[in-house]
N, C-alpha and C positions, 0 to 999 in steps of 0.2 A: 286424313288420318291425324288425329290430335295426339300430341305428345307433350311431355313435361321436360324442361331443361333445367338443370341445376347450374347456375352461374354465380360464383362466389357464395354468398349465404342466402341467395334468393332462388325461388323456383318460378319459372315462366311457362305458361301454356301457349303453344303455337299449333297451327294446323299445317302439317307438311304438305298437304294437298293444295295449299294456296300460296305458292312462292311468288315473290315480286322480283323479277329479274331486272337489275339495273345496269346490266353490262351491254356493251356494243361490240359486235363480233368483228374479227379480222375477215375481210372479204377480198375476193379477187378483183383487182383494179377498181375498187369502189370503197365506200365507207368513209368514216371520219379519219382525218389526218392532220399532221402538223410537222413543223421543223424542217420544211424546205426539201423534203425528199419525195420520190415517186410513191405512188400507191402500191400496196402489196401485190405480189404476183403468186398465183397458184397455178402450176403448170405440170402436165404429166411427164413422166420419165420415159425416155427412149434410150435403150442400151442393149447392145448385142442382139439386135433384131426384135427385142421385146418392146412393146408399146403399152404403156400403163394407162390405157383408156379403153374401156369396154366398147364405147361407140365407134372406136377406130379399129376394132378387131382384137383388142387385148383381152386377156382373161380376167383382169382386175383393173380397178382404178387405183393408180399409184402415183401420188402427186408430191412434188417438192413445193415448199412454201417459203417465200422470201418476204420478210417483213421486219420492221423494227418495233419492239414492244413499246417504246416511248412515243412512237409516232402513229401507230395504227391500232385503234380499238382500245378497249378498257384494259388497263394494266395496273399492277401494284408494284411499288418500288420500296427498297430499303435504303439505309444510310450509305450502302455501297455505291449508290448513284453519285455521291459527291466526295468519296474518300479515296486516298491513294491506295489504302489497303483494300483487298477484295472482301466484300461481304455479299452473301447470296440471299436474295429474297426467299429462296427455298428453305432457308434455315431460320428466317425471321419470325415466322408465325409458330407460336407454341401451341395454339389451338385454332379452331376455325369459327366458333360461335362467340358472338360478343353482344353485349347490350349496346344499343345505338339510338341516336336521336336524329331524325330528319328535320332540317332547318332550311327554309326558303329565304333567300336574301335578294335584295335589289342592290347591285353594286353602286357605289357612290362615284359620281363624276368628280375627278380631281386632276386638273392640269392635263386634260386629254386622255387620262387613264380612267378605267373603271375598277375601283378598289373595293374589296370586301374587308371591312374593318372589324376590330375587336368589339366595338359598340353594338354590332349586329347580333352578338351572341350573349346578350344579357340574361337570357333565359336558358342558358346552357345547363343541362342536368348532370347528375353524377353517372355518366355512362362511359363506356370504353371506346366508342367510336362516334364520330359525327359525320353525317351525310349531308352535303351541302348542295342544294339546288338553286341555281341562279335564274333570275328573271331578266328578260322574257324566256319562257321555257317552251320553245317551239320544236317541231320535228326537224328543223334545219340542223339542229345539234347532232343529228344522227349520221349525217354524211357530209358535214362541212369540212373544207380544208381551211384550217386556222392560220396557215403560214402568212405572215405579214399583216395580221388583222389586229394585233394588240388586244388579245382577249382579256376579260376580267381576271384579277389575281388577288391573292390574299395578302394582307399587310403583314409585316413582321410581327406587329403587336398581336394580331389575331392568332398567329401560330404560337406565339409565346403563351398566350392565354390558354390555348389548348394543352400545351405541354404542362403548364402549371396546374391545370385542372385534372391532370391524369389521363387525358385522352391519348390512347395508344394508336388509333387509326383514324386518319382523315381521308374522306372520299369526296370528290368534287367533279362537276361536269364540265370542267375546262381542261385544256391541254396541260396546264401546269399550275401549281400553287403560286409560282413566281411570275413576274412580268416577263413577257416574251423576249424582250431585248433589255437586259439589265447589266451588260458588260461582265457577266459571270458572277454577280454579287450573290445571287441565290439566298437572299435574306430569309425568306419564308421557310425554305427547306432547312437551312442551318438552325433557325430558331426552334423549329419543331423537334429536330433530332439532337439538339444541344451539341452542335458540331464542335464547339470550342470548350465543352465541359465534359460531363459524364455521358458519353454518346449513347443514344437509345437504340440498341441493336435490334430490339424486337418491336419497334414502332414502324408503321408503314404509312405510305401515302398512295392512294389510288386515284388515278385521273381518268378523264374521258368516260365517266359514268353517264347514265341518262335516267333520271327519276321521272316517270310518267306524271302528268299533271294531276291525274285522279288520285294519286297517292298523297294522303294528308300529312302535314307535319306532325311530329310526335314521336312516341317511343316504339321501337321495333327490336327484334332480334336479327342480327346480321350474321349470315353465313358467308365468310370470305374465303373463296376457293381460288388458289393460285396454281397455275401450271407448274409442274415439278421440273423447273429448268434452273441450273446453277448459274445465275446471272444476277446483276443488281436489280433487274426488273423482269417481269414475266406477265403474259396475258392472264387476266383473272376474270372470275365470274362472281361478283357479289350478289347475294340474294337476301332480300328482306322478308321477314315474317311478322305479320301483325301479332301483337300480344293479346291473347284472349283472357277474359276475366274468369 
């Protein structure tokens, strides 16, 4: 089903029957993870003789889910991730459709780190969101535990460039835009959200995405859907749509 979207002063044609899901799901005792904690747990409820599992005689499946949005699966976060004041990602998004650009980068080796630099975004367009795919782009990304692996991260200068270019939403296939162990500096987060200036309450960072290899670099429409949880971060499901001529 083709439809037209009006974003700012432009109209874009997309096919709603051809979504490109770039999210990774929260799974029971499996899936992608980071930050030194156990994998998610999805377990049925047992209370007052009721068993929340049909295969065990219950009338319904009725599960508790134990997970951390920053550690398990695709998630979107707001500035509340790094502020003393509470800010909810559930209030951060004023809409869900955005113009977006997919950009593939090869992180630069630098003193034992793999850094994504500002110079890698010379062809950044006038869009609202940037979707970053790092190389190599293998299926390992879908279920890897990144704890103690020093994954690639974005330089402070790269995030500053996004902010100055008007990018409101950064999406990346790593556990964090910052270095795994940086003594709490969080330079990339702070640069993007203008932590020490006019804080960007409606800008978001989405981590742990996965952009399939067959998806080409270029312009898309992004539908960024976030679970309605009042927290600094929540599970999310970003969807890309190719723009039709």
